[in-house]
N, CA, C and O atoms as a printed pandas DataFrame, in Angstrom:
     atom_number atom_name residue_name chain_id  residue_number  x_coord  y_coord  z_coord
0              1         N          UNK        A               1  110.591   77.468  110.195
1              2        CA          UNK        A               1  109.480   78.408  109.942
2              3         C          UNK        A               1  110.093   79.679  109.463
3              4         O          UNK        A               1  111.152   80.112  109.918
4              5         N          UNK        A               2  109.356   80.298  108.477
5              6        CA          UNK        A               2  109.809   81.564  107.961
6              7         C          UNK        A               2  108.697   82.574  108.288
7              8         O          UNK        A               2  107.507   82.259  108.294
8              9         N          UNK        A               3  109.137   83.758  108.549
9             10        CA          UNK        A               3  108.169   84.837  108.780
10            11         C          UNK        A               3  108.586   86.139  108.111
11            12         O          UNK        A               3  109.765   86.341  107.820
12            13         N          UNK        A               4  107.648   86.998  107.873
13            14        CA          UNK        A               4  107.938   88.277  107.254
14            15         C          UNK        A               4  106.959   89.350  107.661
15            16         O          UNK        A               4  105.759   89.108  107.787
16            17         N          UNK        A               5  107.476   90.507  107.859
17            18        CA          UNK        A               5  106.615   91.663  108.121
18            19         C          UNK        A               5  106.803   92.551  106.914
19            20         O          UNK        A               5  107.927   92.892  106.548
20            21         N          UNK        A               6  105.645   92.942  106.268
21            22        CA          UNK        A               6  105.824   93.862  105.184
22            23         C          UNK        A               6  106.319   95.206  105.726
23            24         O          UNK        A               6  105.749   95.722  106.688
24            25         N          UNK        A               7  107.294   95.741  105.171
25            26        CA          UNK        A               7  107.860   96.992  105.592
26            27         C          UNK        A               7  106.941   98.143  105.256
27            28         O          UNK        A               7  106.257   98.120  104.232
28            29         N          UNK        A               8  106.920   99.162  106.119
29            30        CA          UNK        A               8  106.110  100.311  105.871
30            31         C          UNK        A               8  106.828  101.134  104.802
31            32         O          UNK        A               8  107.965  100.835  104.436
32            33         N          UNK        A               9  106.145  102.184  104.301
33            34        CA          UNK        A               9  106.768  102.989  103.210
34            35         C          UNK        A               9  107.875  103.851  103.795
35            36         O          UNK        A               9  108.624  104.440  103.015
36            37         N          UNK        A              10  108.034  103.968  105.086
37            38        CA          UNK        A              10  109.083  104.761  105.666
38            39         C          UNK        A              10  110.439  104.135  105.261
39            40         O          UNK        A              10  110.548  102.920  105.094
40            41         N          UNK        A              11  111.433  104.968  105.113
41            42        CA          UNK        A              11  112.783  104.491  104.720
42            43         C          UNK        A              11  113.460  103.998  106.020
43            44         O          UNK        A              11  113.819  104.790  106.892
44            45         N          UNK        A              12  113.621  102.649  106.118
45            46        CA          UNK        A              12  114.177  102.060  107.253
46            47         C          UNK        A              12  115.615  101.662  107.005
47            48         O          UNK        A              12  115.989  101.265  105.901
48            49         N          UNK        A              13  116.427  101.776  108.065
49            50        CA          UNK        A              13  117.832  101.294  108.006
50            51         C          UNK        A              13  117.900   99.934  108.621
51            52         O          UNK        A              13  117.665   99.792  109.821
52            53         N          UNK        A              14  118.216   98.920  107.841
53            54        CA          UNK        A              14  118.167   97.514  108.296
54            55         C          UNK        A              14  119.121   97.282  109.435
55            56         O          UNK        A              14  118.832   96.466  110.311
56            57         N          UNK        A              15  120.235   97.958  109.463
57            58        CA          UNK        A              15  121.273   97.698  110.478
58            59         C          UNK        A              15  120.797   97.997  111.892
59            60         O          UNK        A              15  121.227   97.310  112.818
60            61         N          UNK        A              16  119.934   98.984  112.111
61            62        CA          UNK        A              16  119.550   99.408  113.461
62            63         C          UNK        A              16  118.044   99.426  113.624
63            64         O          UNK        A              16  117.566   99.757  114.709
64            65         N          UNK        A              17  117.295   99.098  112.631
65            66        CA          UNK        A              17  115.800   99.144  112.725
66            67         C          UNK        A              17  115.303  100.525  113.050
67            68         O          UNK        A              17  114.346  100.662  113.812
68            69         N          UNK        A              18  115.910  101.549  112.509
69            70        CA          UNK        A              18  115.433  102.852  112.772
70            71         C          UNK        A              18  114.929  103.519  111.485
71            72         O          UNK        A              18  115.157  103.018  110.384
72            73         N          UNK        A              19  114.265  104.616  111.638
73            74        CA          UNK        A              19  113.616  105.336  110.466
74            75         C          UNK        A              19  114.406  106.566  110.220
75            76         O          UNK        A              19  114.820  107.242  111.161
76            77         N          UNK        A              20  114.633  106.882  108.950
77            78        CA          UNK        A              20  115.349  108.089  108.580
78            79         C          UNK        A              20  114.677  109.317  109.163
79            80         O          UNK        A              20  113.449  109.363  109.233
80            81         N          UNK        A              21  115.440  110.309  109.582
81            82        CA          UNK        A              21  114.886  111.517  110.202
82            83         C          UNK        A              21  113.905  112.278  109.328
83            84         O          UNK        A              21  112.950  112.871  109.829
84            85         N          UNK        A              22  114.138  112.260  108.029
85            86        CA          UNK        A              22  113.343  112.929  107.082
86            87         C          UNK        A              22  112.035  112.288  106.703
87            88         O          UNK        A              22  111.261  112.855  105.931
88            89         N          UNK        A              23  111.781  111.123  107.231
89            90        CA          UNK        A              23  110.596  110.356  106.885
90            91         C          UNK        A              23  109.284  111.131  107.302
91            92         O          UNK        A              23  109.162  111.577  108.442
92            93         N          UNK        A              24  108.356  111.268  106.385
93            94        CA          UNK        A              24  107.096  111.899  106.630
94            95         C          UNK        A              24  106.034  110.897  106.886
95            96         O          UNK        A              24  105.797  110.025  106.049
96            97         N          UNK        A              25  105.374  110.982  108.020
97            98        CA          UNK        A              25  104.289  110.027  108.350
98            99         C          UNK        A              25  102.971  110.769  108.070
99           100         O          UNK        A              25  102.557  111.662  108.810
100          101         N          UNK        A              26  102.333  110.349  106.959
101          102        CA          UNK        A              26  101.115  111.049  106.476
102          103         C          UNK        A              26   99.812  110.228  106.603
103          104         O          UNK        A              26   98.791  110.547  105.994
104          105         N          UNK        A              27   99.891  109.144  107.433
105          106        CA          UNK        A              27   98.741  108.281  107.677
106          107         C          UNK        A              27   98.291  107.595  106.382
107          108         O          UNK        A              27   97.115  107.239  106.293
108          109         N          UNK        A              28   99.095  107.398  105.432
109          110        CA          UNK        A              28   98.688  106.640  104.234
110          111         C          UNK        A              28   99.075  105.184  104.365
111          112         O          UNK        A              28   98.603  104.366  103.575
112          113         N          UNK        A              29   99.900  104.824  105.308
113          114        CA          UNK        A              29  100.284  103.436  105.466
114          115         C          UNK        A              29  100.013  102.981  106.888
115          116         O          UNK        A              29  100.904  102.964  107.737
116          117         N          UNK        A              30   98.745  102.607  107.132
117          118        CA          UNK        A              30   98.329  102.234  108.439
118          119         C          UNK        A              30   98.132  100.726  108.665
119          120         O          UNK        A              30   97.610  100.293  109.693
120          121         N          UNK        A              31   98.579   99.926  107.643
121          122        CA          UNK        A              31   98.396   98.484  107.748
122          123         C          UNK        A              31   99.735   97.770  107.798
123          124         O          UNK        A              31  100.605   97.993  106.957
124          125         N          UNK        A              32   99.889   96.911  108.791
125          126        CA          UNK        A              32  101.077   96.029  108.886
126          127         C          UNK        A              32  100.642   94.629  108.550
127          128         O          UNK        A              32   99.697   94.105  109.140
128          129         N          UNK        A              33  101.332   94.012  107.598
129          130        CA          UNK        A              33  101.013   92.676  107.200
130          131         C          UNK        A              33  102.037   91.699  107.710
131          132         O          UNK        A              33  103.226   92.016  107.703
132          133         N          UNK        A              34  101.630   90.507  108.161
133          134        CA          UNK        A              34  102.502   89.542  108.747
134          135         C          UNK        A              34  102.213   88.166  108.246
135          136         O          UNK        A              34  101.047   87.822  108.057
136          137         N          UNK        A              35  103.236   87.344  108.017
137          138        CA          UNK        A              35  102.973   86.012  107.428
138          139         C          UNK        A              35  104.019   85.020  108.022
139          140         O          UNK        A              35  105.198   85.345  108.167
140          141         N          UNK        A              36  103.526   83.791  108.358
141          142        CA          UNK        A              36  104.447   82.742  108.861
142          143         C          UNK        A              36  103.826   81.393  108.593
143          144         O          UNK        A              36  102.605   81.250  108.648
144          145         N          UNK        A              37  104.643   80.406  108.303
145          146        CA          UNK        A              37  104.156   79.008  108.113
146          147         C          UNK        A              37  104.342   78.275  109.432
147          148         O          UNK        A              37  105.311   78.491  110.160
148          149         N          UNK        A              38  103.349   77.372  109.725
149          150        CA          UNK        A              38  103.343   76.562  110.947
150          151         C          UNK        A              38  103.107   75.144  110.606
151          152         O          UNK        A              38  102.592   74.864  109.524
152          153         N          UNK        A              39  103.453   74.216  111.465
153          154        CA          UNK        A              39  103.198   72.832  111.240
154          155         C          UNK        A              39  101.729   72.446  111.434
155          156         O          UNK        A              39  101.241   71.493  110.826
156          157         N          UNK        A              40  101.050   73.187  112.273
157          158        CA          UNK        A              40   99.563   72.885  112.472
158          159         C          UNK        A              40   98.813   74.194  112.839
159          160         O          UNK        A              40   99.405   75.216  113.188
160          161         N          UNK        A              41   97.490   74.086  112.734
161          162        CA          UNK        A              41   96.608   75.264  112.998
162          163         C          UNK        A              41   96.727   75.759  114.380
163          164         O          UNK        A              41   96.666   76.968  114.602
164          165         N          UNK        A              42   96.904   74.846  115.376
165          166        CA          UNK        A              42   96.908   75.204  116.801
166          167         C          UNK        A              42   98.092   76.221  117.032
167          168         O          UNK        A              42   97.953   77.229  117.725
168          169         N          UNK        A              43   99.204   75.896  116.432
169          170        CA          UNK        A              43  100.390   76.878  116.528
170          171         C          UNK        A              43  100.068   78.167  115.910
171          172         O          UNK        A              43  100.381   79.216  116.472
172          173         N          UNK        A              44   99.463   78.145  114.788
173          174        CA          UNK        A              44   99.118   79.364  114.048
174          175         C          UNK        A              44   98.118   80.234  114.806
175          176         O          UNK        A              44   98.245   81.458  114.831
176          177         N          UNK        A              45   97.112   79.587  115.430
177          178        CA          UNK        A              45   96.166   80.313  116.219
178          179         C          UNK        A              45   96.797   80.892  117.489
179          180         O          UNK        A              45   96.408   81.975  117.925
180          181         N          UNK        A              46   97.747   80.201  118.079
181          182        CA          UNK        A              46   98.431   80.725  119.258
182          183         C          UNK        A              46   99.264   81.990  118.870
183          184         O          UNK        A              46   99.334   82.966  119.618
184          185         N          UNK        A              47   99.873   81.921  117.695
185          186        CA          UNK        A              47  100.686   83.095  117.277
186          187         C          UNK        A              47   99.708   84.226  116.967
187          188         O          UNK        A              47  100.016   85.365  117.320
188          189         N          UNK        A              48   98.550   84.003  116.332
189          190        CA          UNK        A              48   97.576   85.061  116.052
190          191         C          UNK        A              48   97.155   85.705  117.367
191          192         O          UNK        A              48   97.045   86.930  117.435
192          193         N          UNK        A              49   96.919   84.927  118.397
193          194        CA          UNK        A              49   96.507   85.488  119.709
194          195         C          UNK        A              49   97.601   86.389  120.230
195          196         O          UNK        A              49   97.319   87.488  120.708
196          197         N          UNK        A              50   98.864   85.942  120.148
197          198        CA          UNK        A              50   99.976   86.779  120.646
198          199         C          UNK        A              50  100.104   88.070  119.876
199          200         O          UNK        A              50  100.260   89.145  120.456
200          201         N          UNK        A              51  100.033   87.952  118.532
201          202        CA          UNK        A              51  100.129   89.181  117.748
202          203         C          UNK        A              51   98.994   90.128  117.993
203          204         O          UNK        A              51   99.194   91.341  118.064
204          205         N          UNK        A              52   97.788   89.586  118.126
205          206        CA          UNK        A              52   96.618   90.420  118.373
206          207         C          UNK        A              52   96.738   91.154  119.729
207          208         O          UNK        A              52   96.372   92.323  119.849
208          209         N          UNK        A              53   97.251   90.446  120.725
209          210        CA          UNK        A              53   97.497   91.094  122.049
210          211         C          UNK        A              53   98.534   92.214  121.928
211          212         O          UNK        A              53   98.389   93.237  122.597
212          213         N          UNK        A              54   99.572   92.062  121.100
213          214        CA          UNK        A              54  100.533   93.115  120.896
214          215         C          UNK        A              54   99.944   94.308  120.184
215          216         O          UNK        A              54  100.262   95.461  120.477
216          217         N          UNK        A              55   99.054   93.990  119.216
217          218        CA          UNK        A              55   98.346   95.098  118.486
218          219         C          UNK        A              55   97.429   95.873  119.418
219          220         O          UNK        A              55   97.334   97.096  119.317
220          221         N          UNK        A              56   96.739   95.162  120.342
221          222        CA          UNK        A              56   95.843   95.819  121.251
222          223         C          UNK        A              56   96.587   96.673  122.245
223          224         O          UNK        A              56   96.022   97.634  122.767
224          225         N          UNK        A              57   97.820   96.361  122.520
225          226        CA          UNK        A              57   98.652   97.181  123.420
226          227         C          UNK        A              57   99.000   98.495  122.805
227          228         O          UNK        A              57   99.252   99.462  123.523
228          229         N          UNK        A              58   99.025   98.571  121.456
229          230        CA          UNK        A              58   99.436   99.746  120.761
230          231         C          UNK        A              58   98.319  100.638  120.291
231          232         O          UNK        A              58   98.489  101.847  120.138
232          233         N          UNK        A              59   97.188  100.037  120.067
233          234        CA          UNK        A              59   96.021  100.755  119.431
234          235         C          UNK        A              59   95.479  101.871  120.329
235          236         O          UNK        A              59   95.443  101.737  121.552
236          237         N          UNK        A              60   95.058  102.981  119.696
237          238        CA          UNK        A              60   94.309  104.040  120.363
238          239         C          UNK        A              60   92.832  103.860  120.065
239          240         O          UNK        A              60   91.973  104.201  120.878
240          241         N          UNK        A              61   92.558  103.335  118.923
241          242        CA          UNK        A              61   91.157  102.991  118.511
242          243         C          UNK        A              61   91.293  101.473  118.116
243          244         O          UNK        A              61   92.406  101.000  117.886
244          245         N          UNK        A              62   90.177  100.734  118.043
245          246        CA          UNK        A              62   90.314   99.336  117.762
246          247         C          UNK        A              62   91.019   99.073  116.428
247          248         O          UNK        A              62   90.651   99.623  115.389
248          249         N          UNK        A              63   92.018   98.238  116.487
249          250        CA          UNK        A              63   92.797   97.775  115.319
250          251         C          UNK        A              63   91.940   96.708  114.622
251          252         O          UNK        A              63   91.359   95.825  115.253
252          253         N          UNK        A              64   91.892   96.838  113.263
253          254        CA          UNK        A              64   91.113   95.815  112.457
254          255         C          UNK        A              64   92.167   94.733  112.175
255          256         O          UNK        A              64   93.218   94.978  111.582
256          257         N          UNK        A              65   91.815   93.507  112.643
257          258        CA          UNK        A              65   92.675   92.323  112.471
258          259         C          UNK        A              65   92.015   91.406  111.472
259          260         O          UNK        A              65   90.909   90.927  111.723
260          261         N          UNK        A              66   92.642   91.147  110.370
261          262        CA          UNK        A              66   92.131   90.239  109.322
262          263         C          UNK        A              66   93.103   89.125  109.163
263          264         O          UNK        A              66   94.203   89.320  108.644
264          265         N          UNK        A              67   92.704   87.913  109.618
265          266        CA          UNK        A              67   93.615   86.756  109.561
266          267         C          UNK        A              67   93.101   85.747  108.520
267          268         O          UNK        A              67   91.897   85.546  108.361
268          269         N          UNK        A              68   94.030   85.142  107.841
269          270        CA          UNK        A              68   93.696   84.102  106.884
270          271         C          UNK        A              68   94.640   82.885  107.098
271          272         O          UNK        A              68   95.859   83.021  107.205
272          273         N          UNK        A              69   94.024   81.733  107.151
273          274        CA          UNK        A              69   94.763   80.468  107.289
274          275         C          UNK        A              69   94.747   79.765  106.027
275          276         O          UNK        A              69   93.664   79.450  105.534
276          277         N          UNK        A              70   95.904   79.468  105.418
277          278        CA          UNK        A              70   96.018   78.830  104.134
278          279         C          UNK        A              70   96.766   77.512  104.230
279          280         O          UNK        A              70   97.922   77.507  104.654
280          281         N          UNK        A              71   96.148   76.378  103.848
281          282        CA          UNK        A              71   96.819   75.073  103.922
282          283         C          UNK        A              71   98.034   75.116  102.962
283          284         O          UNK        A              71   97.968   75.694  101.877
284          285         N          UNK        A              72   99.109   74.503  103.389
285          286        CA          UNK        A              72  100.347   74.329  102.600
286          287         C          UNK        A              72  100.755   72.876  102.700
287          288         O          UNK        A              72  100.231   72.120  103.519
288          289         N          UNK        A              73  101.708   72.494  101.846
289          290        CA          UNK        A              73  102.143   71.129  101.805
290          291         C          UNK        A              73  102.632   70.595  103.159
291          292         O          UNK        A              73  102.373   69.436  103.481
292          293         N          UNK        A              74  103.321   71.397  103.944
293          294        CA          UNK        A              74  103.882   70.949  105.200
294          295         C          UNK        A              74  103.161   71.571  106.386
295          296         O          UNK        A              74  103.727   71.600  107.479
296          297         N          UNK        A              75  101.951   72.065  106.224
297          298        CA          UNK        A              75  101.246   72.659  107.392
298          299         C          UNK        A              75  100.240   73.693  106.966
299          300         O          UNK        A              75   99.411   73.470  106.085
300          301         N          UNK        A              76  100.339   74.846  107.627
301          302        CA          UNK        A              76   99.389   75.912  107.371
302          303         C          UNK        A              76  100.127   77.268  107.483
303          304         O          UNK        A              76  101.034   77.432  108.300
304          305         N          UNK        A              77   99.727   78.191  106.671
305          306        CA          UNK        A              77  100.309   79.540  106.693
306          307         C          UNK        A              77   99.281   80.515  107.275
307          308         O          UNK        A              77   98.106   80.532  106.911
308          309         N          UNK        A              78   99.798   81.321  108.197
309          310        CA          UNK        A              78   98.998   82.419  108.808
310          311         C          UNK        A              78   99.376   83.752  108.173
311          312         O          UNK        A              78  100.512   84.205  108.311
312          313         N          UNK        A              79   98.443   84.375  107.485
313          314        CA          UNK        A              79   98.622   85.699  106.952
314          315         C          UNK        A              79   97.700   86.640  107.717
315          316         O          UNK        A              79   96.503   86.371  107.816
316          317         N          UNK        A              80   98.215   87.720  108.252
317          318        CA          UNK        A              80   97.419   88.649  109.013
318          319         C          UNK        A              80   97.717   90.121  108.571
319          320         O          UNK        A              80   98.858   90.514  108.330
320          321         N          UNK        A              81   96.601   90.901  108.485
321          322        CA          UNK        A              81   96.798   92.326  108.248
322          323         C          UNK        A              81   96.215   93.066  109.474
323          324         O          UNK        A              81   95.090   92.832  109.915
324          325         N          UNK        A              82   97.037   93.942  109.969
325          326        CA          UNK        A              82   96.671   94.780  111.182
326          327         C          UNK        A              82   96.484   96.185  110.693
327          328         O          UNK        A              82   97.469   96.797  110.281
328          329         N          UNK        A              83   95.307   96.741  110.705
329          330        CA          UNK        A              83   95.082   98.093  110.240
330          331         C          UNK        A              83   94.783   98.987  111.446
331          332         O          UNK        A              83   93.765   98.825  112.119
332          333         N          UNK        A              84   95.678   99.919  111.698
333          334        CA          UNK        A              84   95.594  100.792  112.869
334          335         C          UNK        A              84   94.967  102.115  112.493
335          336         O          UNK        A              84   94.791  102.418  111.313
336          337         N          UNK        A              85   94.629  102.907  113.510
337          338        CA          UNK        A              85   93.975  104.177  113.287
338          339         C          UNK        A              85   94.999  105.233  112.711
339          340         O          UNK        A              85   94.599  106.167  112.016
340          341         N          UNK        A              86   96.274  105.065  113.006
341          342        CA          UNK        A              86   97.244  106.007  112.386
342          343         C          UNK        A              86   98.514  105.303  112.156
343          344         O          UNK        A              86   98.757  104.226  112.701
344          345         N          UNK        A              87   99.367  105.922  111.318
345          346        CA          UNK        A              87  100.562  105.326  110.845
346          347         C          UNK        A              87  101.598  105.184  112.048
347          348         O          UNK        A              87  102.403  104.253  112.055
348          349         N          UNK        A              88  101.557  106.054  112.977
349          350        CA          UNK        A              88  102.519  105.941  114.113
350          351         C          UNK        A              88  102.316  104.630  114.838
351          352         O          UNK        A              88  103.279  103.963  115.217
352          353         N          UNK        A              89  101.024  104.249  115.035
353          354        CA          UNK        A              89  100.733  102.985  115.725
354          355         C          UNK        A              89  101.226  101.821  114.897
355          356         O          UNK        A              89  101.722  100.843  115.455
356          357         N          UNK        A              90  101.107  101.894  113.590
357          358        CA          UNK        A              90  101.583  100.849  112.716
358          359         C          UNK        A              90  103.053  100.669  112.906
359          360         O          UNK        A              90  103.520   99.546  113.094
360          361         N          UNK        A              91  103.800  101.745  112.862
361          362        CA          UNK        A              91  105.263  101.717  113.000
362          363         C          UNK        A              91  105.669  101.184  114.399
363          364         O          UNK        A              91  106.599  100.385  114.506
364          365         N          UNK        A              92  104.994  101.614  115.433
365          366        CA          UNK        A              92  105.316  101.167  116.788
366          367         C          UNK        A              92  105.084   99.618  116.904
367          368         O          UNK        A              92  105.842   98.902  117.559
368          369         N          UNK        A              93  104.008   99.156  116.238
369          370        CA          UNK        A              93  103.717   97.732  116.260
370          371         C          UNK        A              93  104.757   96.958  115.543
371          372         O          UNK        A              93  105.233   95.936  116.037
372          373         N          UNK        A              94  105.135   97.438  114.345
373          374        CA          UNK        A              94  106.155   96.747  113.553
374          375         C          UNK        A              94  107.491   96.739  114.230
375          376         O          UNK        A              94  108.165   95.709  114.212
376          377         N          UNK        A              95  107.902   97.787  114.807
377          378        CA          UNK        A              95  109.176   97.855  115.531
378          379         C          UNK        A              95  109.140   96.955  116.831
379          380         O          UNK        A              95  110.176   96.431  117.240
380          381         N          UNK        A              96  108.004   96.796  117.430
381          382        CA          UNK        A              96  107.876   95.970  118.573
382          383         C          UNK        A              96  107.952   94.436  118.272
383          384         O          UNK        A              96  108.176   93.624  119.169
384          385         N          UNK        A              97  107.765   94.097  117.034
385          386        CA          UNK        A              97  107.869   92.719  116.600
386          387         C          UNK        A              97  109.329   92.328  116.304
387          388         O          UNK        A              97  109.608   91.137  116.164
388          389         N          UNK        A              98  110.241   93.255  116.206
389          390        CA          UNK        A              98  111.594   92.926  115.819
390          391         C          UNK        A              98  112.432   92.484  116.988
391          392         O          UNK        A              98  113.610   92.169  116.819
């Protein structure tokens, strides 16, 4: 299985998963996107539930969760966009998934 989190526009250092001190958080990047392939829909739905629970733990206002299930040759791909009320929550969510 492969997964990916779209990186925020903040300058991240891959070695330690930290953000440069000079990074400006201006609330223009409040969406975290996530994608992973699964062998069946049940596994994908279980992961969606886990990710949604993690998002709910971070949100100050309701996070907008947009999930898409796409059939693939060897199973199904889950693509999810999590849109938070502010960029800080997006960053906290992304770092919490690492």
